[in-house]
C-alpha positions in Angstrom: -7.5 5.2 8.7 -5.2 4.5 5.8 -2.0 4.5 8.0 -3.5 1.9 10.4 -4.6 -0.4 7.6 -1.2 -1.0 6.1 0.8 -1.7 9.2 2.5 -5.1 8.8 2.5 -7.6 11.6 5.9 -8.9 12.8 7.9 -6.6 10.5 10.5 -4.2 11.9 10.4 -0.8 10.4 13.4 0.4 8.4 14.6 -3.1 7.3 14.4 -4.1 3.6 13.4 -7.6 2.8 15.6 -9.3 0.2 14.2 -12.8 0.6 12.9 -15.0 -2.1 9.8 -13.7 -3.9 8.0 -17.0 -3.4 8.7 -16.8 0.3 7.4 -13.2 0.5 4.3 -14.2 -1.4 3.6 -17.1 0.9 4.1 -14.8 4.0 1.7 -12.2 2.5 -0.9 -14.8 1.7 -0.7 -16.2 5.2 -1.0 -12.7 6.6 -4.1 -11.9 4.6 -5.7 -15.2 5.6 -5.1 -14.4 9.2 -7.0 -11.1 8.9 -10.7 -10.8 9.8 -13.3 -10.0 7.3 -13.5 -6.4 8.6 -9.7 -5.9 8.3 -9.7 -7.2 4.7 -12.6 -4.8 3.9 -10.7 -1.9 5.5 -7.6 -2.6 3.4 -9.7 -2.8 0.2 -11.4 0.5 1.1 -8.0 2.1 1.7 -6.8 0.9 -1.7 -9.9 2.2 -3.4 -9.6 5.6 -1.6 -5.9 6.0 -2.7 -6.8 4.9 -6.2 -9.5 7.5 -6.4 -7.3 10.3 -5.0 -4.5 9.5 -7.5 -7.0 9.4 -10.4 -8.8 12.6 -9.6 -6.0 14.6 -7.9 -4.9 17.9 -9.4 -2.1 17.7 -11.9 1.1 19.7 -11.2 2.7 21.0 -14.3 6.4 21.5 -14.6 7.0 25.2 -15.3 10.7 24.8 -16.1 10.0 23.4 -19.5 7.5 26.1 -20.6 10.1 28.8 -20.0 12.6 27.5 -22.7 
């Protein structure tokens, strides 16, 4: 579900966008306004899911520092 939610409309993959931040923000606002209520809710749920996973995920310790 998460991979489908964050696909951008009208954006080619592999290209970086170096445009003006105000223009990017305006495009992003227009994109969000064009989404349906359900699509907005799906995006919010994906963000919450990722946030939960990052917060509660297992921590990986670096063993290189403990050997010195």
